[in-house]
N, C-alpha and C positions, 0 to 999 in steps of 0.2 A: 526852461528851465536853469537853474543854478547847476554850475560845472562841478559836480563834487569831486575831480581829479585836479581843477587849479588849487593854486594856493591861496587860501581868501588875501594871508598878507600881501602878494603880488598882484593880485583879482580882486581889489574889495569891491564892495555891493554898499551901493548910495544906502539902503534901510539898515544895514550892519554900522554900529558904529561902533567905531577901532577904540576911540577915546575913554567911550563908557567901558567897553572890555576892559583896558589897560588899566583903569580907576577897580572895578572887580577884582584886576591881579593884585592891585596893590594892597588893594583892602583884605584881601584873605591872606596875605603875609603877613600884614599888620597887627590883623586879631589873633592869626598862630603864631606870633611873634618869632615866624620862620627866615632865613636867609632866599627863600627862592618857593617861587609859584607862577602856574604857567597857564596859558590853552597852546594844546599842542593838538595840530592836524594831522591827521593821516591820510593820504592818500597811497594809489598805487604807487608813485616815485618814495615810498618811506615817511618818514614822519620831521614835522615843522614844528617849532617853537613858534607859533603864532605870535605870541606875547608874552613876556617874562616881567617879573618883577624887577623892579629898578635900583635894587640893592649891589654895592660895589663886590660882594662876596659872590653875587650869581654865576656861575659860571657858562650858561646857556643865555647869550641874547636873544631876541628874536630873530628869526631869519637861520637859527642852525638847525639844520638836515643832518637824520640820525639813518640810517639805513632801514628798512622795516625788516631784516635777519637779525639785531643786535637786539640783545636779551636785554632790554629797557621795563622797567616798572609800566609804560604807558602801553607797551607792545601787548603785557598780559591784558589790559583790560580791554580792550581793543579784540580781542583773540576771544575773551569772556563773555565780554560786553557785564562785566558787572562792577562794581568798586570794588578797590584795591586797599586794603589799611595794613602796611608792613611797617612793624613798630620798631624793630631792631635787625636790620638788613642782613648780618656778619652773621648773626644766630641760624639763619638757612642758607644751607649749600649751594639750593638753586639759584643764587641770586652773587655767588662767588664768578662769575661770567661776567655780571653788570658793570658794564664802565661808569654808569653813577654813582657805584660802590664802590670799586675798585682803585678809579681813577680819581673819581673827585670827594670822596668821602663822604657821600650820603649817608642816612641812615635809617632815615625815616622817610616815608612816603604816604600821603591819601591821596587818592583821587579816583574821580566818579567818571563816568563815561558822559560825553557829551555825543546826541544822538540828532542827526539831520530830521529832515521833517518824517520823510519816508520810512524811519526805525533804522537807517543803516548807519554804521558810525561815522562820525562827525572826524570825534578824538577824545581829547579830555581836558578834565579840568584840574590842577593836582595842584601840592605843596609838599617841600620837600624839606629834610632838616638837618643837618651833622650831625644831631645826639638823636638818641632813644625817646620817644615819646608814648606819651598813655592817654590819647584824646579821648574825652565823654562823651558821650551821645551828643550834647549841647553842639559839639563842633562839627560832628557828624551830620545835621541835620542842618547846618549853616553853609556847609560845602555843597551839601543839596537845592538848596533852598538857592546861591548865587549862581549855579551851573541853569535852575530853569530861567533865569535872564538871560543869561547867551542863548536857550535853546528857543525863548522867545522872540529873539531877534533872527535866529534862521527861518523860524516859520512866518515870521514878517514878510522878509525879502521874498521867501517861497513862493506865497501868495501874494503878493504885486507881483511877481515876474510871470504867476500861473494867468493874471486878469490882463497883463499887456500883453502875454502872447494871444489871449481870446479876442484882444481888440485888434490885434494884425491877421489875424487869420481865418482861413474860409474854415468854416467849421463842415464843410461837407466833403472837402478832398485833403484840408490841411497844407495846403497850399497857402501864399500869403493874398491875401485879403488886397483890395485897392492899396488903403493905407499904406499894408504894411510890404508892399510892392515897390510904391511911390518912395518911401522911406529909405528901406535897403538901395533902392537904384541907385538913389541920388549916393547913398554911400559907397555903392560899388564906384560908380563913373568915377567919384572924387579918387578912387584909387586908382582905378585905370590911366589916371592922367599923371599919375603920380609915379608908378611904373612903366608907363609907356604903353600899357597892352590898347589891344586893338580889339573893340567890344562892337558888336550889334545886338536887332533887338525882333525877335520874331512876336508876329501877333497873330494869335490862330480862332477861329472862331468853328463852330461844327454847323454844317451845312444842313439847314431848311430843321433844325432842333425843332421848332415848335410842332411841326408834321410826328416828330419822333413821341412828342407828351401828347399830342392830339390820336395819336392813331396805336400807339404800345403801352402807356400812362406813365406818368410821375415816378413811379417805378424804375422803371427800364431809362425814362432819361435822367436819372440819376445816376445809374448805373452809369449811364454812357458819359455824363462828368467826369464818375473817377474814372474811366478810363483812360481819358483822353489825360486826365493829372499822371498816373501810372505809366502811361505811356511819356508823357515829358522825364518824369526822373528816371524813366529807365533808357534815355536815349543824353539826356543832358549830365552837363558836371554836380559836382556838388558844389562847387563854386559861382555856379550861375545861380542868378535871382529868377525863380518862378512866381509867376501868380496866376488867381484869377482874378477875374475887375471886372464880368458881368454874369450873366445867367451862362450862357457859351460862349462866353470870351476868356483868352490865356493868352499869357506875355510871359517871355523868357528873356534878359538878359544874358548874351552869351560870349564868352571869350574867343575871338577867333587867331588862329595861329598862322593860317597858311587861306589862302583867296579863295577855296573853294570847301572852304570846312562848313558855310554856309548847306552849302548841297548836300555834303555829307552828314552833317544835323538830319537835315529832313529827310534822308532817305533813312536814317537809323530811326527818325521817329516813325513814319510809315510802315516801319517794318514791326516795330512796339507797337501799334495802333491794332495792327491786323493782329497780331498774337494775343493781345489784352482784351480783346475784341471777343475772338473764340474760348477763350478761359471765363469769360463773363458770361456766354451764353445768350447773347445779345447780340438782334440785326445790327448787319454790317453799316456803316457811317461815314461819309464823306467828312475832312478837315481841312478849311484851306486856309494858307499860309501865307501870310506877307513878311516883309524881311526891309528894316533901315538901319545903315551901318551907321553907328557912333562918330560923328567926326568932328563935329565943331565944339572948340576949347570951351565954350560957357552954354553949348546947346541945352534948351531944358527939356527934362522927361515927357513933358506934355507934348513937344515937338515930334521930340523922335516917336512917340506912340502914334502921333497924326499922321507919321510918315507912313511910318508901317501897315495903318487902317489901312490909307490911299493902297498902297501896295500890294494888298490882302483883297480887297474890292476890286481890282482891276485884274486881279487873278483869276475873281467869280466870275468874271465877266468874259473874257478870253474860254474859259473852259463852258461856257451856257453860251458860246457861238459858234 
């Protein structure tokens, strides 16, 4: 999903046209014959002017950040989730500490809330003037219609992200599926090469998984799969790339700081597997684990997977003899 705490200005989304948003902001200012109009985003970091109308008298360019505890008009909208129209701010003492009024000389403000698709506040769409105003209902309807254009872009981008996540995520475990794993693994390896990190690949599968389904049913089989995924999340870092690439096959690209890190990871996984198996109330089972070090500068992920797979089956054979 979209990270609502990222500034849209510095982390743009492909399906959100900031050029179109800029034209909408400029149009609002032109129709209202006002010196300033904005799209302002709210996050835990405060308020940021995402887009600003491009008149020379506008004191707030795009990128301006205002702390969340400052008494500005946009803050009132985010708090109340309601549109706000202030015709003559100096007549209301509540705006005496508003720097937009006391420092910049703004008297009039009309703003409407913009919401993320889940209903949480994205920020505001607003127009400001240095003189007192008396907008009629048509102007209020216009700004509401224009803000709907902005919200539709947020919805479209969110739907696209949901579809993308569905395409790369295993629905049973919420780990990456094969496609997602291969995509992220290549990115992780490229990053490691730039940072000179040492990486390894774990390849695991559930021993005799067919007999789990045959003897206990597919519901227990699904729980067994989920337990492995839970154990992986518990024992590996958030920066590691995890995946379920087959029915009972799991993989992980892990960063290694020390030579014995892989043994520590395996032990941590084994302990987590015991705990989660007990919590799930399912029969105990074994997981075989192979490993391959990612060394070559241009080695393919497929080659690393094959090497780890071979190591895993070699370990199976050693255990069975």
